[in-house]
OpenMM code with the backbone's topology and positions (N, CA, C; nanometers):
from openmm import Vec3, app, unit

residues = "LEU ARG PRO VAL VAL ASP GLU THR ILE VAL ALA GLY GLY SER ALA THR LEU GLU PHE ALA GLY VAL ARG ARG ILE ASP ASP HIS HIS PRO GLY SER GLY PRO LEU ALA GLY MET HIS ALA GLY LEU LEU ALA ALA ARG HIS THR LEU VAL TRP VAL VAL ALA CYS ASP LEU PRO ASP VAL GLU PRO ALA LEU GLY PRO LEU MET GLN SER LEU ALA ARG ASP TYR GLU ALA VAL VAL PRO VAL VAL ASP GLY GLU PRO GLU GLY VAL CYS ALA LEU TYR ARG ARG ALA LEU ALA PRO SER ILE GLU ALA LEU LEU ILE ALA GLY GLU ARG SER VAL ARG SER LEU LEU ALA ARG CYS ALA VAL ARG TYR LEU THR ALA GLN GLU LEU ARG ALA ILE ASP PRO GLU LEU ARG SER PHE ARG ASN VAL ASN THR PRO ALA ASP TYR ALA ALA TRP LEU LYS THR ARG SER SER".split()
positions = [
    Vec3(-11.1395, 1.3066, -0.5658),
    Vec3(-11.1077, 1.4293, -0.4952),
    Vec3(-10.9884, 1.5019, -0.5561),
    Vec3(-10.9209, 1.4363, -0.6472),
    Vec3(-10.7999, 1.4963, -0.7044),
    Vec3(-10.8212, 1.6346, -0.7661),
    Vec3(-10.9403, 1.6656, -0.8176),
    Vec3(-10.9547, 1.8018, -0.8708),
    Vec3(-10.9384, 1.9110, -0.7650),
    Vec3(-10.9576, 1.8779, -0.6374),
    Vec3(-10.9544, 1.9817, -0.5343),
    Vec3(-10.8461, 1.9607, -0.4286),
    Vec3(-10.7691, 1.8538, -0.4380),
    Vec3(-10.6583, 1.8329, -0.3439),
    Vec3(-10.5300, 1.8108, -0.4233),
    Vec3(-10.4180, 1.8483, -0.3645),
    Vec3(-10.2916, 1.8249, -0.4346),
    Vec3(-10.2016, 1.7271, -0.3606),
    Vec3(-10.2561, 1.6664, -0.2543),
    Vec3(-10.1811, 1.5660, -0.1796),
    Vec3(-10.2798, 1.4600, -0.1322),
    Vec3(-10.2509, 1.3339, -0.1613),
    Vec3(-10.3357, 1.2239, -0.1164),
    Vec3(-10.2505, 1.1280, -0.0347),
    Vec3(-10.2961, 1.1052, 0.0891),
    Vec3(-10.2262, 1.0162, 0.1814),
    Vec3(-10.3252, 0.9106, 0.2274),
    Vec3(-10.2868, 0.7847, 0.2204),
    Vec3(-10.3677, 0.6765, 0.2762),
    Vec3(-10.2955, 0.6287, 0.4010),
    Vec3(-10.3646, 0.6387, 0.5153),
    Vec3(-10.3027, 0.6031, 0.6429),
    Vec3(-10.3627, 0.4752, 0.6974),
    Vec3(-10.2758, 0.3907, 0.7532),
    Vec3(-10.3210, 0.2714, 0.8236),
    Vec3(-10.3423, 0.1519, 0.7344),
    Vec3(-10.3873, 0.0448, 0.7968),
    Vec3(-10.4113, -0.0790, 0.7254),
    Vec3(-10.2818, -0.1523, 0.6961),
    Vec3(-10.2975, -0.2755, 0.6513),
    Vec3(-10.1786, -0.3557, 0.6234),
    Vec3(-10.1595, -0.3814, 0.4746),
    Vec3(-10.2558, -0.3421, 0.3943),
    Vec3(-10.2459, -0.3671, 0.2504),
    Vec3(-10.1386, -0.2784, 0.1880),
    Vec3(-10.0716, -0.3324, 0.0901),
    Vec3(-9.9754, -0.2539, 0.0149),
    Vec3(-10.0499, -0.1886, -0.0999),
    Vec3(-10.0533, -0.0582, -0.0985),
    Vec3(-10.1228, 0.0164, -0.2029),
    Vec3(-10.0208, 0.0869, -0.2898),
    Vec3(-10.0408, 0.0772, -0.4182),
    Vec3(-9.9535, 0.1463, -0.5121),
    Vec3(-10.0426, 0.2165, -0.6129),
    Vec3(-10.0641, 0.3445, -0.5921),
    Vec3(-10.1407, 0.4259, -0.6851),
    Vec3(-10.0584, 0.5497, -0.7163),
    Vec3(-10.0596, 0.5896, -0.8409),
    Vec3(-9.9861, 0.7097, -0.8791),
    Vec3(-10.0379, 0.8291, -0.8003),
    Vec3(-9.9481, 0.9036, -0.7428),
    Vec3(-9.9859, 1.0244, -0.6712),
    Vec3(-10.0423, 1.0019, -0.5323),
    Vec3(-10.0362, 0.8775, -0.4824),
    Vec3(-10.0889, 0.8464, -0.3490),
    Vec3(-9.9737, 0.7987, -0.2615),
    Vec3(-9.9638, 0.8590, -0.1447),
    Vec3(-9.8615, 0.8177, -0.0481),
    Vec3(-9.9285, 0.7363, 0.0609),
    Vec3(-9.8775, 0.6165, 0.0870),
    Vec3(-9.9329, 0.5315, 0.1925),
    Vec3(-9.8411, 0.5352, 0.3127),
    Vec3(-9.9007, 0.5547, 0.4306),
    Vec3(-9.8224, 0.5605, 0.5535),
    Vec3(-9.8846, 0.4683, 0.6579),
    Vec3(-9.8043, 0.4263, 0.7525),
    Vec3(-9.8521, 0.3414, 0.8615),
    Vec3(-9.8992, 0.4266, 0.9785),
    Vec3(-9.9953, 0.3727, 1.0534),
    Vec3(-10.0371, 0.4360, 1.1783),
    Vec3(-9.9215, 0.4306, 1.2776),
    Vec3(-9.9122, 0.5313, 1.3619),
    Vec3(-9.8156, 0.5298, 1.4721),
    Vec3(-9.8729, 0.4532, 1.5912),
    Vec3(-10.0051, 0.4343, 1.5891),
    Vec3(-10.0766, 0.3610, 1.6943),
    Vec3(-10.1643, 0.2550, 1.6264),
    Vec3(-10.1046, 0.1472, 1.5741),
    Vec3(-10.1812, 0.0454, 1.5008),
    Vec3(-10.2944, -0.0123, 1.5853),
    Vec3(-10.4054, -0.0389, 1.5181),
    Vec3(-10.5195, -0.0996, 1.5850),
    Vec3(-10.6010, -0.0034, 1.6685),
    Vec3(-10.5745, 0.1252, 1.6555),
    Vec3(-10.6459, 0.2247, 1.7360),
    Vec3(-10.7518, 0.2997, 1.6576),
    Vec3(-10.7940, 0.2441, 1.5443),
    Vec3(-10.9078, 0.2978, 1.4717),
    Vec3(-10.8800, 0.4233, 1.3904),
    Vec3(-10.9889, 0.4869, 1.3458),
    Vec3(-10.9769, 0.6038, 1.2584),
    Vec3(-10.8958, 0.7184, 1.3189),
    Vec3(-10.9048, 0.7361, 1.4495),
    Vec3(-10.8301, 0.8451, 1.5123),
    Vec3(-10.6793, 0.8274, 1.4908),
    Vec3(-10.6329, 0.7030, 1.4941),
    Vec3(-10.4905, 0.6761, 1.4698),
    Vec3(-10.4531, 0.7070, 1.3254),
    Vec3(-10.5402, 0.6736, 1.2324),
    Vec3(-10.5151, 0.7069, 1.0924),
    Vec3(-10.5129, 0.8571, 1.0701),
    Vec3(-10.6045, 0.9269, 1.1368),
    Vec3(-10.6064, 1.0726, 1.1272),
    Vec3(-10.4758, 1.1304, 1.1812),
    Vec3(-10.4318, 1.0790, 1.2936),
    Vec3(-10.3074, 1.1256, 1.3554),
    Vec3(-10.1902, 1.1085, 1.2592),
    Vec3(-10.1757, 0.9895, 1.2033),
    Vec3(-10.0654, 0.9634, 1.1101),
    Vec3(-10.0747, 1.0531, 0.9875),
    Vec3(-10.1958, 1.0701, 0.9364),
    Vec3(-10.2152, 1.1551, 0.8195),
    Vec3(-10.1813, 1.3007, 0.8466),
    Vec3(-10.2227, 1.3506, 0.9623),
    Vec3(-10.1911, 1.4895, 0.9971),
    Vec3(-10.0402, 1.5088, 1.0110),
    Vec3(-9.9732, 1.4129, 1.0727),
    Vec3(-9.8278, 1.4233, 1.0873),
    Vec3(-9.7565, 1.4230, 0.9521),
    Vec3(-9.8099, 1.3488, 0.8569),
    Vec3(-9.7455, 1.3356, 0.7259),
    Vec3(-9.7821, 1.4475, 0.6288),
    Vec3(-9.8908, 1.5174, 0.6553),
    Vec3(-9.9426, 1.6169, 0.5608),
    Vec3(-9.8507, 1.7382, 0.5495),
    Vec3(-9.8480, 1.7948, 0.4305),
    Vec3(-9.7692, 1.9162, 0.4050),
    Vec3(-9.8477, 2.0427, 0.4346),
    Vec3(-9.9790, 2.0339, 0.4312),
    Vec3(-10.0621, 2.1535, 0.4406),
    Vec3(-10.1184, 2.1743, 0.5810),
    Vec3(-10.1547, 2.2970, 0.6096),
    Vec3(-10.2114, 2.3338, 0.7394),
    Vec3(-10.3484, 2.2715, 0.7605),
    Vec3(-10.4289, 2.2668, 0.6542),
    Vec3(-10.5624, 2.2072, 0.6598),
    Vec3(-10.5596, 2.0734, 0.5880),
    Vec3(-10.6190, 1.9728, 0.6510),
    Vec3(-10.6168, 1.8367, 0.5969),
    Vec3(-10.7594, 1.7845, 0.5905),
    Vec3(-10.8001, 1.7413, 0.4718),
    Vec3(-10.9326, 1.6837, 0.4524),
    Vec3(-10.9213, 1.5340, 0.4773),
    Vec3(-10.9820, 1.4893, 0.5852),
    Vec3(-10.9841, 1.3477, 0.6217),
    Vec3(-11.1075, 1.2840, 0.5589),
    Vec3(-11.0876, 1.1744, 0.4857),
    Vec3(-11.1990, 1.1019, 0.4238),
    Vec3(-11.1783, 0.9531, 0.4491),
    Vec3(-11.2769, 0.8891, 0.5107),
    Vec3(-11.2700, 0.7451, 0.5369),
    Vec3(-11.2712, 0.6680, 0.4055),
    Vec3(-11.2055, 0.5535, 0.4051),
    Vec3(-11.1946, 0.4734, 0.2832),
    Vec3(-11.3270, 0.4096, 0.2422),
    Vec3(-11.4270, 0.4101, 0.3298),
    Vec3(-11.5553, 0.3481, 0.2952),
    Vec3(-11.6582, 0.4494, 0.2455),
    Vec3(-11.6119, 0.5656, 0.2028),
    Vec3(-11.6997, 0.6701, 0.1490),
    Vec3(-11.6637, 0.6948, 0.0027),
    Vec3(-11.7220, 0.6185, -0.0906),
    Vec3(-11.6791, 0.6270, -0.2300),
    Vec3(-11.7359, 0.7438, -0.3101),
    Vec3(-11.8371, 0.8119, -0.2584),
    Vec3(-11.9037, 0.9154, -0.3379),
    Vec3(-11.8902, 1.0552, -0.2794),
    Vec3(-11.7788, 1.0849, -0.2194),
    Vec3(-11.7614, 1.2173, -0.1599),
    Vec3(-11.7606, 1.3231, -0.2696),
    Vec3(-11.8429, 1.4237, -0.2509),
    Vec3(-11.8544, 1.5351, -0.3451),
    Vec3(-11.7290, 1.6225, -0.3351),
    Vec3(-11.6533, 1.6375, -0.4437),
    Vec3(-11.5315, 1.7187, -0.4373),
    Vec3(-11.5544, 1.8619, -0.3879),
    Vec3(-11.6698, 1.9207, -0.4175),
    Vec3(-11.6978, 2.0585, -0.3752),
    Vec3(-11.7064, 2.0728, -0.2234),
    Vec3(-11.7187, 1.9615, -0.1524),
    Vec3(-11.7228, 1.9667, -0.0064),
    Vec3(-11.5915, 2.0215, 0.0504),
    Vec3(-11.4795, 1.9855, -0.0091),
    Vec3(-11.3494, 2.0328, 0.0389),
    Vec3(-11.3374, 2.1840, 0.0378),
    Vec3(-11.3591, 2.2478, -0.0779),
    Vec3(-11.3517, 2.3940, -0.0801),
    Vec3(-11.4545, 2.4614, 0.0119),
    Vec3(-11.5732, 2.4022, 0.0254),
    Vec3(-11.6725, 2.4588, 0.1171),
    Vec3(-11.6183, 2.4581, 0.2596),
    Vec3(-11.5672, 2.3444, 0.3031),
    Vec3(-11.5141, 2.3361, 0.4394),
    Vec3(-11.3949, 2.4299, 0.4574),
    Vec3(-11.3097, 2.4363, 0.3569),
    Vec3(-11.1928, 2.5237, 0.3657),
    Vec3(-11.2351, 2.6695, 0.3812),
    Vec3(-11.3412, 2.7095, 0.3123),
    Vec3(-11.3874, 2.8486, 0.3202),
    Vec3(-11.4403, 2.8848, 0.4586),
    Vec3(-11.4748, 2.7850, 0.5379),
    Vec3(-11.5323, 2.8080, 0.6709),
    Vec3(-11.4329, 2.7843, 0.7847),
    Vec3(-11.3122, 2.7433, 0.7530),
    Vec3(-11.2182, 2.6950, 0.8545),
    Vec3(-11.1410, 2.8036, 0.9287),
    Vec3(-11.1496, 2.9250, 0.8864),
    Vec3(-11.0603, 3.0295, 0.9369),
    Vec3(-11.0459, 3.0340, 1.0888),
    Vec3(-11.1547, 3.0328, 1.1609),
    Vec3(-11.1508, 3.0473, 1.3069),
    Vec3(-11.1697, 2.9158, 1.3814),
    Vec3(-11.1536, 2.8047, 1.3130),
    Vec3(-11.1831, 2.6741, 1.3727),
    Vec3(-11.0669, 2.5772, 1.3558),
    Vec3(-11.0651, 2.4776, 1.4436),
    Vec3(-10.9662, 2.3703, 1.4321),
    Vec3(-11.0182, 2.2563, 1.3453),
    Vec3(-11.1500, 2.2514, 1.3284),
    Vec3(-11.2119, 2.1464, 1.2467),
    Vec3(-11.3416, 2.1989, 1.1876),
    Vec3(-11.3739, 2.1501, 1.0693),
    Vec3(-11.5037, 2.1761, 1.0065),
    Vec3(-11.5629, 2.0389, 0.9794),
    Vec3(-11.6788, 2.0122, 1.0422),
    Vec3(-11.7341, 1.8771, 1.0437),
    Vec3(-11.8800, 1.8775, 0.9981),
    Vec3(-11.9123, 1.8023, 0.8929),
    Vec3(-12.0517, 1.7882, 0.8520),
    Vec3(-12.1333, 1.7134, 0.9576),
    Vec3(-12.2606, 1.7470, 0.9651),
    Vec3(-12.3543, 1.6758, 1.0522),
    Vec3(-12.4673, 1.6235, 0.9645),
    Vec3(-12.4893, 1.4922, 0.9688),
    Vec3(-12.5944, 1.4276, 0.8900),
    Vec3(-12.6805, 1.3458, 0.9848),
    Vec3(-12.8107, 1.3661, 0.9773),
    Vec3(-12.9048, 1.2967, 1.0662),
    Vec3(-12.8661, 1.3139, 1.2129),
    Vec3(-12.8209, 1.4331, 1.2469),
    Vec3(-12.7865, 1.4641, 1.3849),
    Vec3(-12.6537, 1.4088, 1.4331),
    Vec3(-12.5793, 1.3427, 1.3453),
    Vec3(-12.4518, 1.2805, 1.3831),
    Vec3(-12.3348, 1.3503, 1.3135),
    Vec3(-12.2310, 1.3860, 1.3881),
    Vec3(-12.1133, 1.4445, 1.3234),
    Vec3(-12.0416, 1.3405, 1.2374),
    Vec3(-12.0020, 1.3820, 1.1194),
    Vec3(-11.9296, 1.2949, 1.0261),
    Vec3(-11.7810, 1.3267, 1.0358),
    Vec3(-11.7214, 1.2863, 1.1468),
    Vec3(-11.5827, 1.3198, 1.1755),
    Vec3(-11.4799, 1.2538, 1.0867),
    Vec3(-11.5212, 1.1539, 1.0088),
    Vec3(-11.4267, 1.0897, 0.9168),
    Vec3(-11.4492, 1.1340, 0.7730),
    Vec3(-11.5180, 1.2460, 0.7581),
    Vec3(-11.5265, 1.3168, 0.6301),
    Vec3(-11.5312, 1.4649, 0.6660),
    Vec3(-11.4186, 1.5143, 0.7141),
    Vec3(-11.4139, 1.6478, 0.7723),
    Vec3(-11.2767, 1.7101, 0.7491),
    Vec3(-11.2693, 1.8393, 0.7759),
    Vec3(-11.1454, 1.9137, 0.7594),
    Vec3(-11.0850, 1.9422, 0.8967),
    Vec3(-10.9550, 1.9156, 0.9106),
    Vec3(-10.8857, 1.9345, 1.0385),
    Vec3(-10.7582, 2.0148, 1.0185),
    Vec3(-10.7226, 2.0892, 1.1199),
    Vec3(-10.5930, 2.1574, 1.1205),
    Vec3(-10.4843, 2.0562, 1.1575),
    Vec3(-10.3774, 2.0620, 1.0843),
    Vec3(-10.2641, 1.9730, 1.1112),
    Vec3(-10.2134, 1.9901, 1.2546),
    Vec3(-10.2295, 2.1092, 1.3097),
    Vec3(-10.1835, 2.1387, 1.4462),
    Vec3(-10.2552, 2.0565, 1.5529),
    Vec3(-10.3615, 1.9842, 1.5165),
    Vec3(-10.4316, 1.8981, 1.6123),
    Vec3(-10.3575, 1.7673, 1.6399),
    Vec3(-10.2540, 1.7377, 1.5646),
    Vec3(-10.1833, 1.6095, 1.5818),
    Vec3(-10.1389, 1.5841, 1.7258),
    Vec3(-10.0810, 1.6811, 1.7980),
    Vec3(-10.0425, 1.6530, 1.9375),
    Vec3(-10.1621, 1.6225, 2.0284),
    Vec3(-10.2745, 1.6880, 2.0052),
    Vec3(-10.3953, 1.6597, 2.0846),
    Vec3(-10.4445, 1.5181, 2.0590),
    Vec3(-10.4390, 1.4754, 1.9336),
    Vec3(-10.4798, 1.3391, 1.9000),
    Vec3(-10.3829, 1.2394, 1.9621),
    Vec3(-10.2548, 1.2701, 1.9560),
    Vec3(-10.1533, 1.1835, 2.0178),
    Vec3(-10.1845, 1.1630, 2.1660),
    Vec3(-10.2176, 1.2709, 2.2365),
    Vec3(-10.2492, 1.2612, 2.3794),
    Vec3(-10.3715, 1.1736, 2.4031),
    Vec3(-10.4727, 1.1870, 2.3183),
    Vec3(-10.5919, 1.1023, 2.3306),
    Vec3(-10.5558, 0.9555, 2.3110),
    Vec3(-10.4783, 0.9267, 2.2080),
    Vec3(-10.4410, 0.7882, 2.1793),
    Vec3(-10.3575, 0.7280, 2.2925),
    Vec3(-10.2656, 0.8043, 2.3468),
    Vec3(-10.1837, 0.7560, 2.4587),
    Vec3(-10.2717, 0.7258, 2.5797),
    Vec3(-10.3781, 0.8051, 2.5966),
    Vec3(-10.4709, 0.7843, 2.7084),
    Vec3(-10.5690, 0.6699, 2.6815),
    Vec3(-10.5573, 0.6064, 2.5635),
    Vec3(-10.6451, 0.4945, 2.5305),
    Vec3(-10.7765, 0.5355, 2.4674),
    Vec3(-10.7890, 0.6620, 2.4340),
    Vec3(-10.9126, 0.7132, 2.3729),
    Vec3(-10.9030, 0.6965, 2.2223),
    Vec3(-11.0046, 0.6334, 2.1626),
    Vec3(-11.0023, 0.6067, 2.0187),
    Vec3(-11.1136, 0.6768, 1.9432),
    Vec3(-11.1981, 0.7484, 2.0117),
    Vec3(-11.3164, 0.8080, 1.9516),
    Vec3(-11.2866, 0.9424, 1.8852),
    Vec3(-11.3296, 0.9563, 1.7601),
    Vec3(-11.3171, 1.0847, 1.6916),
    Vec3(-11.4001, 1.1896, 1.7657),
    Vec3(-11.5127, 1.1487, 1.8206),
    Vec3(-11.5961, 1.2432, 1.8965),
    Vec3(-11.5224, 1.2994, 2.0172),
    Vec3(-11.4352, 1.2207, 2.0765),
    Vec3(-11.3585, 1.2726, 2.1905),
    Vec3(-11.2682, 1.3875, 2.1454),
    Vec3(-11.2168, 1.3791, 2.0246),
    Vec3(-11.1384, 1.4897, 1.9697),
    Vec3(-11.2278, 1.6110, 1.9474),
    Vec3(-11.3432, 1.5883, 1.8861),
    Vec3(-11.4331, 1.6994, 1.8548),
    Vec3(-11.4772, 1.7728, 1.9809),
    Vec3(-11.4908, 1.7000, 2.0902),
    Vec3(-11.5318, 1.7617, 2.2167),
    Vec3(-11.4228, 1.8520, 2.2742),
    Vec3(-11.3016, 1.8396, 2.2230),
    Vec3(-11.1878, 1.9133, 2.2785),
    Vec3(-11.1326, 2.0202, 2.1853),
    Vec3(-11.1997, 2.0467, 2.0758),
    Vec3(-11.1470, 2.1486, 1.9850),
    Vec3(-11.2593, 2.2386, 1.9330),
    Vec3(-11.2187, 2.3490, 1.8722),
    Vec3(-11.3142, 2.4449, 1.8160),
    Vec3(-11.3626, 2.3908, 1.6815),
    Vec3(-11.4909, 2.3606, 1.6744),
    Vec3(-11.5477, 2.2958, 1.5557),
    Vec3(-11.6555, 2.3838, 1.4938),
    Vec3(-11.6515, 2.3954, 1.3627),
    Vec3(-11.7610, 2.4556, 1.2862),
    Vec3(-11.8368, 2.3382, 1.2270),
    Vec3(-11.9599, 2.3178, 1.2741),
    Vec3(-12.0420, 2.2087, 1.2228),
    Vec3(-12.1206, 2.2568, 1.1018),
    Vec3(-12.1189, 2.1777, 0.9958),
    Vec3(-12.1957, 2.2062, 0.8748),
    Vec3(-12.3318, 2.1405, 0.8858),
    Vec3(-12.4369, 2.2161, 0.8617),
    Vec3(-12.5724, 2.1621, 0.8693),
    Vec3(-12.6074, 2.0867, 0.7418),
    Vec3(-12.7099, 2.0039, 0.7512),
    Vec3(-12.7572, 1.9311, 0.6329),
    Vec3(-12.7991, 2.0295, 0.5240),
    Vec3(-12.8587, 2.1414, 0.5632),
    Vec3(-12.8998, 2.2415, 0.4643),
    Vec3(-12.7780, 2.2957, 0.3887),
    Vec3(-12.6714, 2.3253, 0.4593),
    Vec3(-12.5490, 2.3729, 0.3940),
    Vec3(-12.4909, 2.2649, 0.3030),
    Vec3(-12.4939, 2.1411, 0.3498),
    Vec3(-12.4396, 2.0303, 0.2712),
    Vec3(-12.5206, 2.0045, 0.1453),
    Vec3(-12.6532, 2.0141, 0.1568),
    Vec3(-12.7396, 1.9851, 0.0414),
    Vec3(-12.7207, 2.0856, -0.0723),
    Vec3(-12.6666, 2.2019, -0.0427),
    Vec3(-12.6399, 2.2995, -0.1482),
    Vec3(-12.5380, 2.2455, -0.2488),
    Vec3(-12.4492, 2.1567, -0.2041),
    Vec3(-12.3492, 2.0988, -0.2951),
    Vec3(-12.3686, 1.9488, -0.3172),
    Vec3(-12.4430, 1.8847, -0.2290),
    Vec3(-12.4641, 1.7391, -0.2343),
    Vec3(-12.6097, 1.7116, -0.1952),
    Vec3(-12.7033, 1.7359, -0.2877),
    Vec3(-12.8466, 1.7300, -0.2541),
    Vec3(-12.8923, 1.5999, -0.1891),
    Vec3(-12.8351, 1.4876, -0.2275),
    Vec3(-12.8761, 1.3587, -0.1707),
    Vec3(-12.7842, 1.3126, -0.0572),
    Vec3(-12.6881, 1.3951, -0.0218),
    Vec3(-12.5902, 1.3626, 0.0836),
    Vec3(-12.5194, 1.2293, 0.0570),
    Vec3(-12.4918, 1.2048, -0.0705),
    Vec3(-12.4241, 1.0808, -0.1102),
    Vec3(-12.2827, 1.0715, -0.0533),
    Vec3(-12.2251, 1.1852, -0.0215),
    Vec3(-12.0890, 1.1867, 0.0332),
    Vec3(-12.0754, 1.1044, 0.1601),
    Vec3(-12.1870, 1.0833, 0.2290),
    Vec3(-12.1824, 1.0217, 0.3618),
    Vec3(-12.2414, 0.8811, 0.3649),
    Vec3(-12.2592, 0.8215, 0.2480),
    Vec3(-12.3101, 0.6842, 0.2403),
    Vec3(-12.1941, 0.5861, 0.2437),
    Vec3(-12.1890, 0.5095, 0.3506),
    Vec3(-12.0807, 0.4127, 0.3701),
    Vec3(-12.1012, 0.2872, 0.2862),
    Vec3(-11.9917, 0.2290, 0.2429),
    Vec3(-11.9912, 0.0992, 0.1764),
    Vec3(-11.9029, 0.0083, 0.2618),
    Vec3(-11.9683, -0.0756, 0.3438),
    Vec3(-11.8951, -0.1590, 0.4394),
    Vec3(-11.9089, -0.3090, 0.4167),
    Vec3(-12.0130, -0.3498, 0.3477),
    Vec3(-12.0402, -0.4926, 0.3311),
    Vec3(-12.0529, -0.5256, 0.1828),
    Vec3(-12.0489, -0.6540, 0.1475),
    Vec3(-12.0732, -0.6909, 0.0076),
    Vec3(-12.2099, -0.6417, -0.0417),
    Vec3(-12.3100, -0.6445, 0.0446),
    Vec3(-12.4428, -0.5954, 0.0053),
    Vec3(-12.4393, -0.4446, -0.0206),
    Vec3(-12.3690, -0.3707, 0.0643),
    Vec3(-12.3536, -0.2263, 0.0427),
    Vec3(-12.2847, -0.2003, -0.0911),
    Vec3(-12.1823, -0.2790, -0.1186),
    Vec3(-12.1065, -0.2618, -0.2420),
    Vec3(-12.1941, -0.2908, -0.3638),
    Vec3(-12.2723, -0.3983, -0.3570),
    Vec3(-12.3625, -0.4325, -0.4678),
    Vec3(-12.4635, -0.3201, -0.4899),
    Vec3(-12.5176, -0.2664, -0.3819),
    Vec3(-12.6135, -0.1559, -0.3932),
    Vec3(-12.5454, -0.0324, -0.4516),
    Vec3(-12.4237, -0.0063, -0.4092),
    Vec3(-12.3497, 0.1085, -0.4606),
    Vec3(-12.3222, 0.0926, -0.6101),
    Vec3(-12.2851, -0.0292, -0.6525),
    Vec3(-12.2602, -0.0535, -0.7948),
    Vec3(-12.3841, -0.0253, -0.8786),
    Vec3(-12.5013, -0.0579, -0.8259),
    Vec3(-12.6261, -0.0309, -0.8988),
    Vec3(-12.6456, 0.1186, -0.9207),
    Vec3(-12.6008, 0.2013, -0.8271),
    Vec3(-12.6145, 0.3463, -0.8449),
    Vec3(-12.5219, 0.3959, -0.9545),
    Vec3(-12.4150, 0.3241, -0.9825),
    Vec3(-12.3200, 0.3639, -1.0858),
    Vec3(-12.3739, 0.3341, -1.2246),
    Vec3(-12.4594, 0.2337, -1.2363),
    Vec3(-12.5082, 0.1940, -1.3685),
    Vec3(-12.6356, 0.2667, -1.4081),
    Vec3(-12.6952, 0.3392, -1.3142),
    Vec3(-12.8199, 0.4102, -1.3486),
    Vec3(-12.7941, 0.5530, -1.3856),
] * unit.nanometer
topology = app.Topology()
chain = topology.addChain("A")
for resn in residues:
    res = topology.addResidue(resn, chain)
    for name in ("N", "CA", "C"):
        topology.addAtom(name, app.Element.getBySymbol(name[0]), res)
């Protein structure tokens, strides 16, 4: 994603990461899932718009960022929808949502969908996504050793 972003933040987890140009930060609400990582990332970000990408999405199409940014003007979030499901962990959010996320986390709410239900969202259709990512590879998760092995096979072909 480096061709289209100028700030990379990794939020959450306990691993010590050292990558050039990557800032690692801790969650303010450890153990509260992706929403907590999003919250920490939004608080740490320098820019008004923040592209959130889950760590288990290795093939995100860089052109997705500029597409979402071009649609964000009147929205608090721009969220792809694949197979009828919002992809809230590969989406663009306004940094100003951090207090709303904080309130959700304090209330014990950990669902990204709970955030989406409370803000102005521009949902991207599969048709819009396929214009830049025909196979929707951006949204293929790698969570298990089998997923990883399958993903590696796509790299060698």
